[in-house]
N, C-alpha and C positions, 0 to 999 in steps of 0.2 A: 504494500500500500504506500503510495507516495506521501511525502510530507511537504508542507508549505512553510517556508521561512521568509522573513524579511531581512534584507541585508542593508545596513546603514553605512554610508561612507563619510568619513571625517578627514579634514586636513588634505594632505597630499593624495589620499585615496579618492576623495571627492573630486579633486581636479583630474585625476587619472581616469575616473569613470565617467566624468562629465555629468554627474547627477548625484543627488544626495541619498537616494535609496532605490531599491528595486526588490521585487519579489522573485523567489525561485521555487521551483517544484523539484524535489530531489527524491531519490529512492530511499525507502526506510533503511536505517543503518548508516546513513551518511554522517560524516564528521565535519567539524569546522574546516579542516584542511580540504575536504572534498568541495565544500562550498566556495572556498577561496580559489580553488583550482577552476571551478566553473566560471567564477567572476573573471579570472585571468584570461580565460578563453574568449570571453565576451569583450574584455577591455585589456588590450595587450600591455598597457602601461602599469596595470596592477601587478603583473608578474615581476617587474623591476623593484617593486616596493615590498614584496613578500617577506624578505628577511628582516625588514626594519619595523614592520607593523605588529601590533598585538590585536587580538580579537577578544571581544566580550560577548557572552551569551546571556541575554536577559539581565544586562547591567553588571555581570560578574566576569572578571578576567577568565579566559578559557584557554586550555591547552589545544594544540592543533588536532589531537586525536579525540577530543570530546565529541560524543555522539549528539546529534541534534534531534529534537522532537518537533512534531507538528505544532506550528504556532510560535516557535522560537523567534526572537529578534536578535540578530547578530550584528555587532558594530565592528568595523575595521578602524582601529585607532592609530593615529600617527605616533611616531617615536616621541617620547617625553624626555626633554633635557632637564637635567638637574643643575643646581647652581647655588 
């Protein structure tokens, strides 16, 4: 059964995607990394940012292997500089 997730883009990811958000339909058992890969296929500039971004699922920082559930909201976050 497919799952529906919303992907939010922030900072450089928003610029690379050319939009602030979009919806994806993924196979059940998909991970954050699977979603980012799909986004990278749709928006080639996202691929260049993959190593420097973090993802959050439902407002909590997530690991790339975290499995997604129907209705999840995933945010791609720009690198955070300390100082």
